[in-house]
N, C-alpha and C positions, 0 to 999 in steps of 0.2 A: 528674794521675793518672787522672782520669775520662776525659780524651781518649785517653790511652794505652790504657786498658782497653777502650774502645769499638773502637778500631782493632785491637787484638789480637784481640778477639772476632770482628770481621768477617773478619780474616785467617784465623783458625782455622776459621770456618764455611766460607769459600771453599775452604780446603785439604781439608776433610772431604768437601765435595760433589765435588771433582775426584777424590779418592781412590775414592769410591764408584762414580763413573762408570767409572773405569779398571778397577776390579776386577770390575764387573758383566759385562764381555764377555771375561773371560779364563778362566773355569772350564771350559767344556765345548767350546769351539771346537776342532775337530780330533779329537774323540772319535769312536769308531766309530758311536755312536748317531746322530749328526747332529742330535739333538734338544736344542737349547739355546735355549728360549724367551726366557730373560733376555738372550740375546745378539742376538736379532733386533731390529734398530733400529726397525722400523716394524710397525704392526698390519696394514698392507696393502701388498703389492707389486704393481706393474703388469707384466703379461706382455703383450708385443707379439706379434701374430700376424696371419696372413692367414686370415680366417674363411671362405675358400672352399676350403681345402686339405684335402679329405677323403682319408683318414680321420684325419688328425692333429688338425685343428681346423676345424670347419665348422658350419653351421647345419642343424638337422634340419627336418622338414616344419613344425614348430611355431615355428621361429625360434630354438630353443634352441641354445646353443653346446655341441657335443659333440665327441668324438674321443679317440683314443689319448693324445695329448699333454695334452688337457684333464684326463683321468682321472689321468694320471701326475703332472701339476702339482698337482692338488687333493690327491693323496695326500701330496705333500711338504708342502703348506700345512697339512694336518691334523696332521702329525707335528710341525710347528713351532708349532702352536697359533695360526696367523694366517690371513689371507685373501689369496688371489690374485685380483686384478681383471684380467680379460682385455680387452685393448684392441686392436681391429682397427686396423691401420696400413697405410700405403702400403709394400708389401714392398720396393720399390726404395730406400726411405729408412730401412730397419730399423736399420742401424748408426748413422745420424745420430740417430734417435729414441732409441736407447739412450745414446749418449754425450752427448747434451744433457740427459739426465735425464727425458725424457718417459715412458720405460718403464724397468723394472729388469731384465727378462729378454727375450731373443729366444728363444721356445720354440714352434716350430711347424714341425717337419720342417726344421730349420736345419742344412744340410750343412756339415761341417767342411772348410775349404779353407785353403791356405797364405795366400792373399790376405786372407781374412776374419780369420785369426789376427793379422794386423797391426793390425786395428781393434778386436777384442774378445778376451776370454779365453773359451775353451770349457770346458764340463764334460767329464768323461770320456764317451766315446761310449756311447749307450744303445740304438742300433739300427743295424744294418748292412744295406745294400741295394745293388742294381745299378742302373745307368742303362739301362733297356730301350728297345728299338726296337719299336714297336707299329704294326701296320697292320691293315687289314680282313681278315677270314678268307678272302675270295675273291681276294685280291691274289696276284700272282706273285712278290712280293718275299720274299727269304729271308736276305739277308746285307747287310753294310755296303756291299759293292760295288754292290748293287742300288739304293742310295740315290742314285747318280749321276744327275743330271738330273731328280730328283724334287723335289716340294714337301715340305719337311720342316719341322715346326713344334714349338714348345714354349712354356713360360711364360717371359716375359721376366724377367731378373734372377734366374733360378733356377740351381741347380747344373748342370742339364742344358745350359744355354748354355755354361758353363765346360767341361763334358765334351766337347761337340761341337768347340769351338775348340781343345781340347787335342790333338785328332787332326789331325796335319799334312795340310793340303789337303782335309779332309773337307767343311767348310762351302763352300769354293770349288767343290766338285763338285756341290752342290745346284743346283736350277733357279735361274737368275739369280744364282748365286754367293752366296746368302743363306740364313740360317735365319729362318723366319717366327716372330715372337714375339708372343704374346698376353698380356694382363694376367693371365688366370687359366687354370688347366687345364680348367675347364669349357668355356671357349671353344676350347681346343686340341682336345679330344675331339669337340666339336660340329662343328668344321671337318673333322675326319677323317671323321666319320659322314656329313657332307654331300658328301664326295668332293672337297673343295677342297684338302685336304692328303692326301698319299700315305702319309706315315709320321710318327709322333709319337715324340719322345724324351721319356721320363718316368721318374721314379724308380720302382723296383719296387713299393714300398709303395703309392703312389698308383695306379699302373697296374693292379695286381692287384685293388685295391679297386674301381676303376671297372669293370673287366671283370666282376667278381663281381656287381655290382649292375645293370649294364646288359645282362648276358648274355654269358658267356664265349665262346659260340659265334660271336659277331659279330667276334671279333678274333683276331689271330695275332701271336705274339711272334717276332721274327726270331731266328735261331740265335745271333747274336753280340750282345754288349752293349758299352757304353762304359766298363766298369770298375766296381769296387766303391767304395762311399762310406759315410760314417757320419754319423748325426745326433748333434748335441750341443746344449747350451743355451748361448746367448751371454750373457756377463756383462761388465760394465764392467771394464777393467783396474785401475781404482781400487778395486775391491771384492774383494780376494783372500780375505778371511775369509768373505764370502758365498759365493764359489765353493767354498771348502773345505767349508763346511757343506752345500752342495748336493751335492757329490760324496759326502760321507759318507752322506747320507740316501738318495741313489739306490743306493748300494752296499747299504744295509740293505734297501731295497725289493726288490732282486734276490735277496738272500740269504734273506729270509724267505718267498719265494714269492709275494709280492703282485704283483710285476712280471709273472709268468707268468699270473696271474689277469686282469690288465688286458690283456695281449697276446692271450689266447685270446678275449677279448670282441670284438676288432676284426679279428683275422686268423685264417686257417685254419692248421692244423698244418703245412701246406706252405709 
């Protein structure tokens, strides 16, 4: 009887622990509040980013990580009662970093594309923008047709690359039939200012931020663009509850006016 009682007690204890774990993550997931601290599996989540991508996530003059996405992510973390750790990564390896578990989110001006949807799940879009064509103010270029035979550059592995190749024959019309790709947009704009590149392809958010800080009078935006795109947060396909919780919280942040406050800090009304 003593053996039976010990085994019964151990079995009952095990069943109680399992039941408590299962019930702990069921109460608030999917609610409009998005705030379900008892359902957050970790105290700290890792956010992967390119820390040169102003104004979404970048280093200020003191080396501090700042930006629109940083503020937005921190607001989500605050509402969840946890911490987000921001981890700079090789942007060309972002999906691999996510799916191997080195990071938990890709959150840094991450454009939603059909190709990327095959590798990750995206949050609901939180920012819409265009792929702009930017040149120097004194150039004679005004349209996509003017790009023929010119040196055109952008950041490698960025959505601008996809946008360029999505236009039939466009890249082939550039000088040497190629799109010049740099590791960062800092290098892209430096090359333009040095006169080595004629035209830059860059997302509107980043381009307007650069022009605002470097002097808008130096640049000209061509009349045409390469289409509208949207930013979203990348989450592992194996984490549907985490994605739902994130979407709920982002919805709350927009509805209660916090999103507008963060937006106005980084972008003009235009």
